[in-house]
N, C-alpha and C positions, 0 to 999 in steps of 0.2 A: 938641458939634456932630454932628445924625447924619447918617451916609453912605448910608442908607437910599433906595432909589432912585436914586443915582448909578450911571450905565453906565461901569463901571471898562474896557469893553471900547475906549470910544472912544478917536479919537486923540488926544484929552486927557491920557490916559494909558498911552499907548501910542506905539510909534515903529519903521516898517520901514524904514530906511533900507538901502543897500547895504552899509556898512561896518557897522553895526549895527542891534540891533534889542531893543525893549523893550516886556516884555508883561510887565503890571499882570494877576495872578491876580485873578479877580472874586472866586472863592467864599474862603470862611474856609479855612484851616489849622486842624488839631488843634493847640491851645494858642496859638493866636494870637489877642493883645491883641482887644478891640475896636477901640481908636484903631490899629491896626497893621493892614500890607499886607505882601505878597510881590510883588517884581518880579523876572522871569527876565531877564539882559541876555545878549547872544550877537554874535560877532563881536570888534571892532576898537571900545575907548574911544581917542580920541586926542584931539587939537587941534579936529578938523575933527567929528568926532562928539557930541563933549562937550555942546555947546549942548541937543542933543535932549533929554540926561539930566536937566541941571537944571532946563528946563522942567516935564519931568514930576516932578521931587519938587519942584519948587514949587506945581505943580497939585496935588499928593497932601497934601502940607503944607496948602497952601489950603482943603482939606475936611475936616480936620480927623486925616489919618492922620498920626501923627509918631513912632512906630516900625514903621521901615524895616526889612526883612529884604531883603538886594537877594540872589540869587542869581546866581553869575559861575561857576559848571560849566561855562559854553560860552563864558566871553569869554576869548578869545584870545591879547588885547595889552593894556596900560592904560599910558597915561603921565601926565606930570606934570598934565596939563589935567584926567583922567581922575581921579586922585586929588583935585586942588586942588577939585573938582564935591561929593565927597563929605566933603570935611573942611566946605567951607564952608557944608555943610546940614548938616554934625554938631553946628557950631558953634552954628546957629538952634536947632537939635532941642534941643540940652542944655538951653538956657533955658527951652526948653517942657516939660519934662521927658520928652523923647523923644530918639531916638538912630535910628543906620545899624549894622544890623549886618550885614558882609559876611561871607557863609555860601559856602560850596561851593567856594573859589578854586583854578584850576588853577595846576599847578608855577609856570608861569612868573609868573600874576600874582602869586602869594603870594611869587614871591623878590623881584618891583618893592615890595611892601607892607613885606617885611622889611628890604630893603636901606633904605629910605626911613626903617624905625623905627617905622612909623604904625600897627604891627599892634595895639596896645592900644586905641589912639586911637580905631580904627575898628569893634573888637568883631569879628575873624573869629573863626568857625568853623567846622569842618570838614564841618558838615554842618547841615541847613536844621530837622531836627526837635529837635536840642541847643539852636539859638538860638530856637527857638519856644518851647521848654520851659522854658529860662531866662531867658525875657523879663521 
């Protein structure tokens, strides 16, 4: 599926909320697969803000972006609903030969991921370039 002509700056692929901001990078990054996309998440990912993430992930998959790189360097907080959104989409993506790679988590977010023993399931990388290079 060609994604040429899709406006990744539209609200369909971005969210600007009080607690959470999600921005989809419209231009390809070095080493980014053609069916891949990078999103940046900032703020708090919790029960109230997670529906926005779920919708954006669904919209990305619907247009053929099945290798999703999630930059968490500005995410301050994540709870079980946020983790659940990643895991639910990860399950769907694996069946499509895709994945979610979590990149640059803050110490707080990484602690939650490690505490829940989800680090290998979510494919956590300390930086975005390595995640893209190893895609």
